[in-house]
C-alpha positions, 0 to 999 in steps of 0.5 A: 267747069262749075258752070256745067254743074250750075246749068245742069242743076238749073235744067234739072231743077225743073223736075223739082219745081214741077213737083212743087207746083203739082203738090201745092196747086190744083192744076187741071189735067188739060193744062198739064197736057198742054205744057207737056206738048209745048215741052215736047216740041221744044225738046224735039227742036233742040235735038234736031237743030242743036244736037243733030245739026252740030253733030253732022257738021263736026262729025259727018253723016256716018258718026251722026247716024251711028250715035243717033240710032244707038241713043234711040235703041238704048233708050228704047231698051231702057224704056221697055225694062222700066215699063215692065216695072211700072216706070212707064207711068212716071209722067201720069197725073191720074193716080195710076202709080198706085201699086207701081214701083216708085223706084222704077218711076224714079229710075225712069226719070233719071234715064230721061234726065241724065243724058240731057244733063251730060250734053249740057256739059258737052255743049260748054266744051264745043261752044265755049259757052252753054247752049241756052236752047238746050237748057231752056228745052230741057227745063221746059220738058222737065217741068211738066214731067215733075208736075204730072208724075208728082200729082199721080204719085200723090194720088197713088199714096206717096208722101209729099216728103218722099216725092220731093226727096226723089226729085231733089235727088234728080236735081243733084244728079243732073248737076253732077252729070253735067259736071262729069260730062264737061270734065271727062270729055274735055280732051275728047275728039270732035268726032266722039263728041259729035257721036255723043251729041247724036246719041243724046238726040236719039235718046231724046226723040225716043223718050218724047215719042214713047213717054211725053207725046202719049201723055200730052195727048191723053191729057190735053186732047187734039189741041196738043198737035198745034201746041207741039208745033208751036214749041218746035217753032219756038225752038227754031227761033231760039236756035237763031237768036 
């Protein structure tokens, strides 16, 4: 069970590492957009090839569709609420966090990270070993999120200590969420786990569509379409290794 916490922590650590990179190095906004576009493609692929594929195989079309739409709807509602509080700027690197709620940005990041971490723990239950595609996809997508939001928060007047503490908490909660997903769902039926997997996939698709893709295009320009496709192809390759 401690493996679940380890892998959840590794995936969640990307937010903290991205924050360090954004604070210590001057990274051009275009590269932030390109990294985020690649992460978007990988994460979309993981949601499709890994989460939805397994859910459909083990739970059938009905539970998969129910879980998928439930995850998409719940994330959309959370995103709407967080956006009204300023959390929609959590992936922005242009300093527009000034005057917005740091707490909303923090909560929005948790809403992105926790369901992903839970499903890492679930993958250990289903397969007996962690899904490396999921860990890689979540890590790649979390890195530019920590990077871009931290650059923006820094420009918006937040101290380095405060920023790093926020993302360290995300790292710890990611590890804990993966651990809890493993422990509390250990005796759950395959159908319920399939619904949970599809639920996570719906949340991921909704998140990348509303938060990651717009930021990637704003920062990276037209090239991000190709980079996203490259990320999706990478995800497909990883799912067959």
